[in-house]
N, C-alpha and C positions, 0 to 999 in steps of 0.2 A: 354047564360047565364054562367058567371064563374063558374067554379068547385071548390069545396071547399074539401081540403085534412081533412080525417078525423084526429081528435087528437089520439096521442100515448096513449095507456092504461097506467095506473099508474105502473101495475107488469112489464110490457115492459120497462119502464122509467127506474125502478130500477136495470131491469137486463142489460140495458145498461150501466146504470151507474157503477154497480159492475165490467162488463168486461173491461170497460175503467181504474177504479182504478188497475185492475188484471195487465193489460198491462202497467201501468205506474210504477207499483211495480215492474215486470220483468225488466223494462228497469233500474230503479235505482239498483236492485241487481245486473244486469248484469255491470253497471259503477262499483258499489263498488268493485265487483270482479276484474275486468280489470284495474282499477285504484289506487284501496285500497292499504293499507301496510299490506297487509295479505299474503305472499305467500304461496302457497301449497308446495312448495319444498326448498329443503336448508338445511334440518336436515335427516340426515341418523342413522339410530338404529342397534346395532349388541347386539343379545342375547346372555349372558353369561352362559356357562353350569356350574352354581352355585346356590343354594338358596340365596334369603336375608339372611346376618347375619353382624353383627357388626364387625365381624371378615375380612372385606372387605374393602381395601385402595389403594389408587393410588401408583404406583412404576415407576415413571419417564414416559413413554408413555405405561407401563404395569399395569397390576391389579392384587394384591395378593388377597388368600382368603385363610384363615386356616380353615379346617373343623373339627378340634378336634382332628387329628391325624397327618395330614401331611399339610405342606404349598405349595401351587399350585401357579403359575406365569402364568398369561394367556395375550394375546396379547389383543390390544383395540377392536379387533374384535373377539374376544372369541376363539381363538385355544390357548389350553394349551402348552407352551413352556417348564415347566420342574416342577417336585413336588420333595419335600424333607420331608423326614420322621421325624418329630419332636417328636412324642409322645404326650399322653395325658395331658390336663390341662397346655398348654403351653401359651406361648404369643410372640408377636414380635413387632418390630419398624422397619421404614425402611426410609431412604432418597430416592434421586431419583435413586442411583446406588447401594446402599449398603443395609443389614439387619443384624440386630441382631436379635435371638430369644433365648427363653430359657423354660426350663421346669424342675421344682425341682430345684435344685442347678447348674446344667450345663447352660453355656451359649454357642451360638454359633455366629461367624460371617460368613455370606455369602456374595458372591458376585452377580452379575448382573444375572449371568448364575446358580445360584443355587449352586457353588462350595462352600463349608466351607474352609475358609481360617485360621480358629480356632476356636477349642473347648477346653473347660475345665471344671472342676467341681469345683467351688468356695469353697467349704465347708460349705455355708450356703444358707437358701432357698433364691431365688431372688425374691425380690418383683417387680422388671420392671427394664428394662435397655432401653438405648437411644444412636443411632449412629449419628456422625456426619461425616465431611469430611475426618477427621484423626482418630478420638477416638472413643471407646464406653465406656460408663460410666454404671456401674451397682449397683443397689440399694441392700443391703443384710443384712440380719439379722433382729432384731426385729423392729416393726413397730413403735414404738416410740423413739429407739435409735438406728438409722441404720448405717451403714457403707457403704461410696461410693468409689468404686474401679474404675480406668479410666485404659484401654490398649488400645494400637494401633492397627490397621487393622489385626497385625499378632498375636496379644496377648502379645506383650512386656508389662510389668507395667509401667504405667507412673506416677499414683498418687494415693493416698489414703486420704480419709477423716473420721474421726468419732468423734473427740471430738467437732465439730461445730454444731453436730447434738443431741447431750444428750438432751432428754426429749423433741424431737421435731418427727415430722411426714415429712418425704419427700415427697413431693407431686409432683414435675416433675424436670428433668434435662435436658438442652439442651446446644449446642455448638453454639458459635458466632463468628465474627471475618473474615476476609477475606478467611482465610485457616482453618476456625474453629478451633483456636489456644485458644480461651477463653471459658470458662464454665459457666453457670449460675444454682443455684438450688433455688427451692422454697419450703420453709417449714413452717409449721404450729405449732404455739406454743398454745396446747390446755390448758395448766396447770397454764397458768396465771389468772389475774381476768377478762380479756377480750381475745378472741382470736386474733391471732396476726400473719399476714403473715412475713415472714422474705427473703430477697433477699440475697444471698452471690453471689460473682462472684469470677473468678479465672483464672489466667492464667496457663494453664495445666501443670505439671511438676516443676513450679517455687513457686507460691505463693497464699495465698489468697488476691485478690486486693480491697475487699470491703464487708461490711456487713450492709444492710438497714433494718429498720423496716417499714413495708408498712401499718402497722394499720389494723384496722378492715375489712375495705372493702375486700370483696374476689379477690384475683388476679386468673385469669383464663385463661390468653394467656400472651407469650411472645413473641415478633415480633423483629429481626434483621433487621435494615434500614440503610444500608452504614453508620458505624460509629456510630448509634444511637440504644441502646437497649430499646424497649418500653415493660412498663409493665402495662397491662391492667388490670385493676380490675372494679368492680361494680359502682364506683364513677369517677375515671379519668384514663387518659392514662399518666402515668409518662414517663420521659425520663432520660436516663442513657449513660455515655460515656462508652468505652471499659473497663476502669479501675472500673466503677462501682458508678462514682460520678454522684449525680443527677443534672438536669438542671431544676431547678423550673419553669424558665422562658417560657421551653417548654411543660409543662403538658397542657393536653386539657381535658375539662369537657365531659365526656360520661355518666354522671347518665342519666338511662333510655333508654341507647343503648346497644345493646349486638354485638360484634366483631363477623364476619362472615368468613371473607376472605381477603386474600390481593394480590396485584401484586408488583413485586419487581423488578426495573430496574437496568440497571448496574449501572447507577447514577442517581443522583436526589432523588425525595422523593417518598416514596412509595404509592401505592393507597390502603387505608384501608377502607373496606366495612362494615358498622353495619345495624342493624334493629333494631326496638323496642323491648325492652325487653319483654314487654307485648304480643308480637307477636310471639317471640321463645320459650313461654314456652310450655310443653310439646309438642302437635302436632303444627307444625309451620304454623302459619296464617299470612304471611306476605304480608303488603299492603303499607308500606313505607321503604325505604332506604336511607341510610346517606353515602355519600362518603368523606373521609377526605385525604388530599394529600398536605403536607406542610402546608402553611397558606389557601389553600383553603378548604371550607367547606360547600358541595351541597347536597339538599335533593332532592329526586325523589319520586313521588307517582306513585305505579303501577296499571295498568289497572283492575287487579284482585287479588286476595287473591294468595299466593303462599307459596310453600312448602321449598324454599330454594333460594338461589342466590350467585354469584360467580362474579370473574371478570377475564378476560383474553383478552390480547391484546388490553388493555385500554378500554375495553368496558364491561358494566356490562350487567350479563345474570341472569336473574330469571324465574323460573320454577313453572307453576301451574299444577294441574291433567292433562290437555290435551293442554298445551301451552308453548312454548318458548317465553320469549320475551328479547330483547336485545335493548341496546340504548349505544351511547358514551359517554363522559364525558359533552361534551356540546350539546347534544341531548336535543329537547324539548318533545318528546314522544317517545314510545317504538315501534319499529317494532315486529310484532308478526308472530310464525310459530306454525304449528301443530305439535304435536308429533306424529312420526308414530310407535306406540306401540299399543299393545292389553291392554286394561285396562286404568287406570288412575295413572299417576305418584303420589308415596305418599312419597318419601325420594330422596334427593339430597345426595350421599354419598361422592362425591369428583371430584377434577378437574385432569386431566391427562396432562403431560407435550404437549402432541401431540394436544391439543385443542378440547379434548373431555371430556365429563362431566359422571360420575356415576350415574345413578338412579334407584331405585326399582318401582315395580309396584304389591304389594303384595310378593308372593316369588320369583317372576321373576325379574332379575337384567339386566338392558341393559347401552350401552356406546351409548351415541348422540353426533353426532357433531356438533360444535358450528358454525354456520354461520358467516361470515365475514359482519360487519357492512356496510349496503348500504347506 
């Protein structure tokens, strides 16, 4: 008589099915880890010896921090290189290699090693100062009718302007040109029937080269791009030449987009990075990016909400709480890297020339290496 095997019970069948699904899941997970696009290494972190502050800024390959009394320079891995006692209620601005600092009516110029090349009392309270390749500009006096003083890095007097700013508030100043020989100023007329931004351009020590009314849209960034001065407002990106003459054909509509960062090549067009204005208000919640370079205008969708983004070595980098995303200009998807820090990143502070970014997590501040695009 033929023997009949008993049927498998329903509980045993479910148990066997569950086991098979579990094994299949492990196989898929292993394959994803092995062949997926999420490396577990490639980003190194260094903890900086300072708490988070709005007074932390990139300084070439180094990091500057003003603690309310002294200015400290740290390497990109966190070692303190030098400190300079400034005094309380001061401020500073830096290029990649020079610093101007001020407190009260006294201005200082410091080199990359923290040595003061010049300091002087300008006789009136300093609102702010800016440093370029050759010159320093200091805005002094009354808020609504200020004076602008320009000196070279040794303190020699180069230029002065006051008449152009009667009944205006000076918002910002900067230097441009191949050797920083030109200067722009951005002022605001709040006494007219409507608020109006005014752009002035100068050749330092020679003449006022132009004055342009930019209208009601708020101009919040100026970028110099190999012979083109870009004025970015809440509606358009306007383009001027070195002498301050506008090129209307080169204007770009950027309404609804907020400027984040740029990369400036030695030749050719800059890479200008934007994010939706609605995603950069208050706490950043960036899910889209826009890259403008010459006639190219490309959009990117991020895999997750990010706290900030920048561009380095023709690669876009975006940071979320626990992940770094990177993509080249022509990539269709982002490569992802886990952040090797305690806690979650909540601010992207800046980019160092060495290819590191500064991020904070609560009160802790780190520099992170940017991995090359694979």
